[in-house]
C-alpha positions as CSV (number, residue, x, y, z in Angstrom):
1,T,11.3,-1.5,2.8
2,F,8.0,-2.3,4.5
3,Q,6.2,0.3,2.4
4,N,7.7,-1.3,-0.7
5,S,6.1,-4.6,0.3
6,L,2.8,-3.0,1.0
7,E,2.7,-1.4,-2.4
8,N,3.0,-4.8,-4.1
9,T,0.7,-6.8,-2.0
10,P,-2.7,-5.3,-3.1
11,I,-2.1,-6.3,-6.7
12,M,-1.6,-9.9,-5.8
13,F,-4.5,-9.8,-3.3
14,G,-6.8,-8.5,-6.0
15,T,-5.7,-11.1,-8.5
16,A,-6.1,-13.8,-5.8
17,V,-9.6,-12.7,-5.0
18,L,-10.5,-12.7,-8.7
19,A,-9.1,-16.2,-9.0
20,I,-11.4,-17.3,-6.2
21,L,-14.4,-15.6,-7.7
22,V,-13.9,-17.3,-11.1
23,G,-13.4,-20.7,-9.5
24,L,-9.7,-21.3,-10.2
25,S,-8.2,-24.5,-8.7
26,P,-7.4,-23.9,-5.0
27,A,-4.1,-25.8,-5.4
28,S,-3.0,-23.6,-8.3
29,L,-4.0,-20.5,-6.4
30,A,-2.2,-21.6,-3.3
31,A,1.0,-22.4,-5.2
32,T,1.2,-19.0,-6.9
33,V,0.3,-17.1,-3.7
34,W,2.9,-19.0,-1.6
35,I,5.5,-18.4,-4.3
36,F,4.7,-14.7,-4.3
37,A,4.7,-14.5,-0.5
38,I,8.0,-16.3,0.0
39,A,9.7,-14.3,-2.8
40,R,8.5,-11.0,-1.3
41,L,9.7,-12.0,2.2
42,I,13.1,-12.9,0.9
43,H,13.2,-9.7,-1.1
44,M,12.3,-7.8,2.1
45,A,15.0,-9.6,4.1
46,L,17.6,-8.8,1.4
47,Y,16.5,-5.2,1.3
48,Y,17.3,-4.9,5.0
49,A,20.5,-7.0,4.8
50,I,22.1,-5.4,1.7
51,S,21.9,-2.0,0.2
52,T,23.5,-2.0,-3.2
53,E,23.3,-0.1,-6.4
54,K,24.8,-3.1,-8.2
55,N,22.4,-4.4,-10.8
56,P,21.1,-6.9,-10.9
57,S,20.9,-7.0,-7.2
58,P,19.9,-10.3,-5.5
59,R,16.7,-8.5,-4.5
60,S,15.9,-8.1,-8.2
61,Y,15.6,-11.8,-8.7
62,F,13.1,-12.3,-5.9
63,Y,11.1,-9.2,-7.1
64,A,11.0,-10.9,-10.5
65,I,9.9,-14.2,-9.1
66,A,7.0,-12.5,-7.2
67,L,6.0,-10.5,-10.3
68,L,6.2,-13.7,-12.4
69,S,4.0,-15.6,-10.0
70,N,1.4,-12.8,-10.2
71,L,1.5,-12.8,-14.0
72,V,1.2,-16.6,-14.1
73,L,-1.9,-16.3,-11.9
74,V,-3.4,-13.8,-14.3
75,V,-2.7,-16.1,-17.3
76,M,-4.3,-19.0,-15.4
77,I,-7.4,-16.9,-14.8
78,A,-7.6,-16.0,-18.4
79,V,-7.2,-19.6,-19.5
80,H,-9.8,-20.7,-17.0
81,L,-12.3,-18.1,-18.3
82,A,-11.5,-19.0,-21.9
83,G,-12.0,-22.7,-21.4
């Protein structure tokens, strides 16, 4: 479970650093990073609490929320650079 979280964190970290370097709004960056962090923490807690093969597992929803927050940050970077 911990390794799973470690594998997903560098991608968001890299995106966040890129957002800082291009001058994205700190509030927007903070919101997406907090959403990612909270979703990954809940995902990790659910990973420990329940082990199920049932799909979609409740873990899947929080994984998707974290992934979506990272994708939103990438889109905001692209819009910022285009504008």
